C-alpha positions as CSV (number, residue, x, y, z in Angstrom):
1,M,-9.5,-29.7,72.2
2,G,-6.9,-29.9,75.0
3,F,-6.7,-28.0,78.2
4,S,-3.9,-25.9,79.6
5,A,-2.8,-26.0,83.2
6,S,-5.9,-24.2,84.3
7,P,-9.1,-26.3,83.8
8,L,-11.0,-23.0,83.2
9,S,-9.2,-22.1,80.0
10,P,-9.6,-24.5,77.1
11,V,-6.8,-24.4,74.4
12,N,-7.8,-24.0,70.8
13,P,-5.1,-25.5,68.6
14,H,-6.0,-23.0,65.8
15,L,-5.0,-20.0,67.8
16,K,-1.4,-18.9,68.3
17,R,0.5,-19.5,71.5
18,W,2.0,-16.4,73.1
19,M,4.3,-15.2,75.8
20,L,4.5,-11.8,77.5
21,F,7.9,-10.2,78.2
22,V,7.7,-7.0,80.3
23,D,10.7,-4.7,80.8
24,G,9.1,-3.6,84.1
25,E,12.0,-1.4,85.1
26,N,11.7,0.6,81.9
27,M,7.9,0.5,81.9
28,T,7.8,1.8,85.5
29,I,10.2,4.7,84.7
30,R,8.3,5.7,81.6
31,G,4.8,5.2,83.2
32,Q,5.7,7.4,86.2
33,E,7.0,10.1,83.8
34,F,3.8,9.8,81.7
35,A,1.6,10.0,84.7
36,K,3.4,13.1,86.0
37,M,3.3,14.8,82.6
38,C,-0.5,14.1,82.5
39,G,-1.1,15.2,86.1
40,V,-2.2,11.8,87.2
41,D,-1.5,10.6,90.7
42,L,-0.6,6.9,90.8
43,P,-1.8,5.5,94.2
44,S,0.4,2.8,95.7
45,G,-1.2,-0.6,95.9
46,D,-1.5,-4.0,94.2
47,W,-0.8,-2.5,90.7
48,Y,1.8,0.1,91.5
49,Q,4.7,0.6,93.9
50,P,6.8,3.7,93.3
51,D,10.1,3.0,91.6
52,R,9.5,-0.7,91.8
53,F,6.7,-1.7,89.4
54,L,3.7,-0.5,87.5
55,W,1.1,-2.6,85.8
56,L,-2.3,-2.0,84.2
57,P,-5.3,-2.6,86.4
58,V,-8.2,-4.1,84.4
59,G,-10.7,-5.7,86.7
60,R,-9.4,-8.9,88.2
61,M,-7.6,-10.1,85.0
62,R,-4.3,-11.7,85.4
63,A,-1.2,-10.8,83.4
64,T,-1.6,-13.9,81.3
65,S,-4.9,-12.8,79.8
66,I,-5.1,-9.0,80.2
67,L,-3.8,-8.2,76.6
68,T,-5.7,-10.8,74.6
69,P,-8.7,-8.6,73.7
70,H,-6.5,-5.7,72.7
71,L,-4.2,-8.0,70.5
72,R,-7.2,-9.6,68.9
73,E,-8.5,-6.2,67.9
74,H,-5.4,-5.9,65.9
75,G,-5.9,-9.1,64.0
76,L,-3.8,-11.5,66.1
77,L,-5.7,-14.7,66.8
78,L,-4.2,-15.7,70.1
79,Q,-4.9,-18.3,72.7
80,E,-7.0,-16.8,75.6
81,Q,-4.1,-17.2,78.0
82,A,-0.4,-16.5,77.6
83,I,1.7,-19.6,78.1
84,R,3.8,-17.5,80.4
85,A,4.1,-13.8,81.5
86,F,7.5,-12.5,82.5
87,F,8.2,-9.3,84.4
88,Y,11.7,-8.1,84.9
89,T,12.6,-5.2,87.2
90,S,15.3,-4.0,89.6
91,V,14.8,-2.5,93.0
92,Y,16.8,-0.5,95.4
93,G,16.5,-1.8,99.0
94,D,17.0,-4.7,101.3
95,D,16.2,-8.4,100.7
96,N,12.7,-7.9,102.2
97,T,12.0,-5.1,99.6
98,L,13.0,-7.5,96.8
99,L,10.9,-10.3,98.2
100,D,7.9,-8.0,98.7
101,T,8.2,-6.9,95.0
102,R,8.6,-10.4,93.7
103,E,5.5,-11.6,95.7
104,A,3.4,-8.6,94.6
105,L,4.1,-9.3,90.9
106,W,3.6,-13.0,91.3
107,R,0.1,-12.3,92.6
108,L,-0.6,-10.4,89.4
109,G,0.3,-13.6,87.4
110,F,3.9,-13.0,86.5
111,N,7.0,-15.1,86.5
112,V,9.3,-12.5,88.1
113,E,12.9,-11.6,88.0
114,V,13.9,-8.9,90.5
115,F,17.4,-7.6,90.5
116,K,19.0,-5.6,93.3
117,K,20.2,-2.1,92.5
118,G,23.4,-0.9,94.1
119,R,22.2,2.8,94.2
120,K,18.8,4.4,93.9
121,G,18.2,5.8,90.4
122,E,20.6,3.6,88.5
123,K,19.4,1.0,85.9
124,A,20.3,-2.7,86.3
125,K,21.8,-4.5,83.3
126,G,20.4,-7.8,84.5
127,V,16.9,-6.8,83.4
128,D,17.8,-6.5,79.7
129,I,19.9,-9.6,79.8
130,A,17.3,-11.8,81.5
131,L,14.5,-10.7,79.2
132,T,16.7,-11.3,76.1
133,K,17.8,-14.7,77.3
134,D,14.2,-15.8,78.1
135,M,12.7,-14.4,74.9
136,L,15.4,-15.9,72.7
137,S,15.6,-19.3,74.4
138,N,11.8,-19.8,74.4
139,A,11.7,-18.8,70.7
140,F,14.4,-21.3,69.9
141,L,12.7,-24.1,71.9
142,N,9.4,-23.2,70.0
143,N,7.5,-22.5,73.2
144,Y,5.5,-19.7,71.6
145,D,4.3,-18.3,68.2
146,V,4.0,-14.7,69.3
147,A,6.2,-12.7,71.7
148,V,4.5,-9.6,73.2
149,V,7.2,-7.3,74.4
150,I,6.5,-4.2,76.6
151,T,9.4,-1.8,77.0
152,G,10.2,1.8,76.8
153,D,13.4,1.8,74.7
154,A,15.0,0.3,71.6
155,D,17.5,-1.9,73.5
156,Y,15.7,-5.1,72.3
157,R,15.9,-4.4,68.6
158,P,18.7,-7.1,68.0
159,V,16.8,-9.8,69.9
160,I,13.5,-8.9,68.2
161,D,15.2,-9.3,64.8
162,E,16.6,-12.7,65.8
163,V,13.3,-13.9,67.2
164,K,11.6,-12.8,63.9
165,R,14.3,-14.7,61.9
166,L,13.2,-17.8,63.9
167,G,9.8,-17.4,62.4
168,K,8.0,-15.8,65.4
169,T,5.7,-12.8,65.4
170,V,6.8,-10.0,67.8
171,C,4.3,-7.3,69.1
172,L,6.0,-4.4,70.6
173,M,4.2,-2.2,73.1
174,A,5.5,1.0,74.8
175,F,4.5,4.3,76.3
């Protein structure tokens, strides 16, 4: 049995390797809408910054391991840790706002892509393109067996079909 980069997480070669791809811009928009609809007040902090990012607080778990128990409940035999967890978002603000967002998401365990919005309220195309590029190139390079995609729209249907054609399993999660 080998070991991953972290000496605390042994790698079982019989379990599938996985990567997490989060359309954080879309997830934040949908999550804020959902919370408002349910009358839930989202407090700003490590897990949420209004209109910047939203993630799921589960104890002290990092992004690379937070979904493993849920996915195993659905029959996916996955490594304990994701090979990599990506979070893509866009932010309106100055360079310090972008840097603060990038650092906050990095502390949660993500490889982060933050794009600068020209105007508040607009969506950035860079998010969709960067997620698509990383998901497809990592599938082609055989860096994972399972892609877990968290989004709030159907924009990724073509890339999901292509990744599946390459023999990968894709799990789609959304609000």
